[in-house]
C-alpha positions in Angstrom: -45.5 -8.1 69.9 -47.9 -9.4 67.3 -48.6 -5.8 66.3 -44.9 -5.1 65.8 -44.4 -8.2 63.6 -47.5 -7.3 61.6 -46.3 -3.7 61.1 -42.9 -5.0 60.0 -44.4 -7.4 57.5 -46.6 -4.6 56.2 -43.6 -2.3 55.8 -41.7 -5.1 54.0 -44.5 -5.8 51.6 -45.0 -2.1 50.8 -41.2 -1.7 50.3 -41.0 -4.6 47.9 -44.1 -3.5 46.0 -42.5 -0.1 45.5 -39.6 -1.9 43.8 -41.7 -3.4 41.0 -40.2 -2.4 37.6 -42.2 0.2 35.7 -43.0 -0.5 32.1 -40.6 1.6 30.0 -41.4 3.0 26.6 -38.7 2.7 23.9 -37.0 6.0 23.3 -37.8 7.6 20.0 -34.9 7.6 17.6 -32.9 10.8 17.6 -33.3 13.1 14.7 -30.4 12.9 12.3 -27.8 15.5 12.8 -27.9 18.4 10.3 -24.9 18.3 7.9 -22.4 20.9 8.8 -21.7 23.3 6.0 -18.3 23.1 4.3 -15.8 25.5 5.7 -15.2 28.6 3.6 -11.9 28.7 1.8 -9.2 30.6 3.6 -8.0 32.5 0.4 -4.4 32.4 1.6 -1.8 34.0 -0.6 2.0 33.5 -0.6 3.7 35.8 1.9 7.3 35.0 1.1 9.6 33.1 -1.3 9.1 29.3 -1.6 11.7 26.9 -0.3 12.7 24.1 -2.7 13.0 20.8 -0.9 14.8 17.6 -2.2 13.4 14.1 -1.7 14.8 12.2 1.3 17.6 9.8 0.3 16.8 7.0 2.8 13.5 5.1 3.1 11.6 5.5 6.4 10.5 2.8 8.8 6.7 2.7 9.1 7.1 2.2 12.9 8.2 5.8 13.3 5.0 7.3 11.8 2.6 9.1 14.2 0.0 10.9 11.9 -1.1 10.2 8.3 -3.4 12.2 6.2 -4.1 11.3 2.6 -4.5 14.4 0.4 -8.0 14.5 -1.0 -8.2 15.2 -4.8 -4.5 14.2 -5.3 -4.0 10.5 -6.2 -0.9 9.2 -4.5 -0.1 12.0 -2.0 -0.1 12.0 1.8 1.2 14.1 4.6 2.6 12.3 7.6 4.7 12.9 10.7 7.3 11.0 12.7 8.0 11.6 16.3 11.5 12.7 17.3 13.4 15.2 19.2 11.9 17.2 22.0 8.1 16.8 21.9 7.7 20.3 23.6 9.7 22.0 20.8 8.8 20.9 17.3 8.7 17.1 17.9 6.8 16.2 14.8 9.0 15.8 11.7 6.4 16.4 8.9 6.7 15.0 5.4 4.9 14.9 2.0 5.1 11.4 0.4 4.3 10.8 -3.3 3.3 7.4 -4.7 3.9 5.9 -8.1 2.8 2.4 -9.1 6.3 1.4 -10.3 8.2 2.6 -7.2 5.6 2.9 -4.4 6.0 5.6 -1.7 9.6 6.4 -2.6 9.5 10.2 -3.0 9.4 11.7 0.5 10.0 15.4 1.2 10.5 16.8 4.7 8.3 19.9 5.0 9.5 20.9 8.5 9.6 20.2 12.2 6.4 21.3 14.1 4.5 21.0 17.4 1.4 20.2 15.5 0.0 20.5 11.9 -3.4 20.5 10.3 -4.5 20.4 6.6 -6.8 23.4 6.1 -7.1 23.3 2.3 -6.3 20.6 -0.3 -6.5 20.1 -4.0 -4.8 18.2 -6.8 -2.2 21.0 -7.1 -1.5 22.0 -3.5 -2.0 21.4 0.2 -2.2 24.3 2.7 -1.1 23.4 6.3 -1.6 25.3 9.5 1.4 24.6 11.6 2.4 25.4 15.2 6.2 26.0 15.6 8.1 26.8 18.8 11.5 28.3 19.6 13.5 29.3 22.6 13.9 33.1 22.9 17.5 34.2 23.3 18.3 35.8 26.6 15.1 34.9 28.5 15.0 31.2 27.6 11.2 31.4 27.3 9.5 29.1 24.9 7.6 31.0 22.2 5.0 29.4 19.9 3.5 30.8 16.7 1.0 29.4 14.2 1.7 29.9 10.5 0.4 28.7 7.2 2.4 26.8 4.5 1.4 26.2 0.9 2.9 22.9 -0.2 2.9 22.5 -4.0 2.2 19.0 -5.3 4.5 18.2 -8.2 3.5 16.4 -11.4 5.2 13.3 -12.7 8.5 12.2 -11.3 9.6 15.5 -9.8 12.4 15.2 -7.3 11.8 18.6 -5.6 8.8 20.4 -4.2 8.1 24.0 -3.2 6.9 25.1 0.2 5.7 28.7 0.5 4.8 30.7 3.6 1.2 32.1 3.4 -0.9 34.6 5.2 
């Protein structure tokens, strides 16, 4: 019996000794990530006539806004969306808003209704969007989706219209 107790004690001491923490060395700091190169310009050209859009007559509630993107290089311009309609079929109502110090964000133009949008090029003169748009095919009832590009001209001064041109 004494041998069994001694064997159990020895096993317990060895088990506890194996659990002693090992001194850890601090990890070396990670090398800084290499800067990713700027994407190459898409060189998109108009592929159809522009649509002229009027500014919205009524102000919008900020609570409806889902996405906002300030336009780089253009002071006082932003693209934003509001959620509405069927989210599976063009549920993002997408707008360009222009700011003036005297009036604020009062000039708002609806660009279109999309599933999704992304700014792919921007400058002080224009914004190019890649948009995803869906429709229900007549006859079959299948939902079809296509990506397209739109060039949104940024107006000067107090313009009350903008031009949106399809691009390819």
